[in-house]
N, C-alpha and C positions, 0 to 999 in steps of 0.2 A: 742328696742324702737326707738333708733336713728340709721339710716343706714348711713354708710360712703359712700358718693358719690365719685365714681371714675371718674376723669375727665382726658381725654387725651389731652395733649398739642399739638397744631398745630406747627410743626417745621418751618412753613413758617412765623410765627410771631416772633417778638422780644419781649421777656418778661423781659430781664435783661439789665439794662443800668448801666455801671460804668461811672458816669459823670465826666466831666472835674473838676479837683481839688480833686478828690477822689483817695485815695491810698488803694488798696486791696491786702492783703498778705494772700494767702491760695489757696485752690482748689475750682473751680467753676464747677458744673455739672448741665446742663439744658436740658430739653426736647425740648425747643424752642430756638430761636436765642438769641445771646448775642451781644451787641454793647459796645465797649470800647472807651471812650473819655478821661478817666483818666489813672491810672497806675495800672497794675496787676503784681504781682510776685506769681507764683504758676501755677499749671496745669489748663487748660481750656478744658472741654469736653462739646460738644453740639450736640444734634440730629439735630439741625437746622444750621443756618449760623452764623459765627462769623465775625463781622466787627470791624476793628480797625480804628477809625477815625484819622484825620490829627494830632490831639493833643494827641492821644492815644499812650501808650507805654506798651508793654507786654514782660515780661521776664519769659517765660514759654513755655512748649510744648502745642500745640493746636491740638485737635482731633475734627473734625466737618464735616458737610456735604459739605459746601463751606466756604472759607475764603477770605475776601476782606481786603487788607492792604493799608491804606492811611497814617498810622503813622509808628511806628517802632516795629518790633518783633525780639526778641533775643530768639531763640528756634526752635525746630523742629515742622513741621506741617504735619499732616496726614489727608487727606480728602477723602470722597467717591466721590466728584464731582470735584471742581476746586479751584485753588489758583489764585487770581488776585492781582497783585501788581500795584497800581495806580502810577501816575507820582510822587507823594510825598511820596510813600511808600518805606519802607526798610525792607528786610528780611535777617537776619544774622542767618542762620541755614539751615538744610536740609528739603526737602519736598518730600512726596510721595502722588501723586494725579493722577487723570485721565486727568486733563487739567491744564497747567501752562501758565498764561498770564501775561506778564510784559509790562506795558505801557512805552513809551519813557520817560526817566527821573527816572523811578523806579529802585531800587537797589536790587540785589539779590546776596548774597555771601554765597555759600554753594553748596550742591549737590542736584540734583533733580532726582526723579525716576517717570516717567510718565507711568502709567499702564492702560490697558484697563479693562473694567468691568469683574470681575471674573478671571483675570489672576494674577499670582504672579511674573512672569519674562518674559515679552513679548520679543520675538526675533525680532530684526529689520531686514529689508530686507538685509542690509549689513551682519549682523551676519548669516542669513540663507544662503547667497551666500558664505560666508567663509566656513561654515560647509559643504556645497554641494561640493565646490572645494576641500576641504581636503579629502572628501570621494572618489572623482573621481581621485585625484592626491595626494596620501598621502606623496610623497617625494618632492612636490613643496613648494615654499614659500607661506606664508599666503597672502590672498587677499590684494593688496596694493592700496592706493588711486591713482586716476588718476590726482590729483591736481598737479600743477607744484611745483617743489622743490624750497624752499626759502633759503636753506643753502648749504654749501659745494661748489662744482664746477659748480654752475648754471645748475642744472638738470643732472649732470653726473650720470651714472648708479650706482655709488657707494654711492651717497648721498641718505639718506632715505627720503621718502615722509613725509611731516609734518602731524601731527595729525590734524583732522578737528577742526576748531575753531567755536564755536557756540555763542560767545559773552558773556558767563557767566563765572564767576570765580568759580573754583572748590576747592579753598582753604577755609578751615574753621578753626576757632580757637576754642579751648575748651570753652565750655559754663560755 
């Protein structure tokens, strides 16, 4: 007699808002986007985008298409698209994404893994060069950076080349 209508949510729309002054404790799963202006403790899963506003605070892991952070996130993030940390945003946790954008003033403390679509462990040009050199010269030293040495005897052959610095902290604390 009554037919249940199935409605597909558009992941490009935001259907869930955790407003400022709201505290939510639990798991949120949505087929559309989620905007957080309040506080969430628990996992967040979205087929759409997750936006954490300037006053928003999330203490959870987030899985979404894209994540935009203008507030604070304590937890790990996995996206199919991008993670964008705005100038007021703070991410304390690890991220796996296709694109990581940190605006000047944004804070990221954790590890990042940037992957291309469909890959699980992309090899960088440097890694490919190292592997190629090892195959051609198995007894040689691994590929070394051509950056000038900053320690030891001012570039003496015995002082190791410094690891490349990318401006991100790789230390994380237990969540």
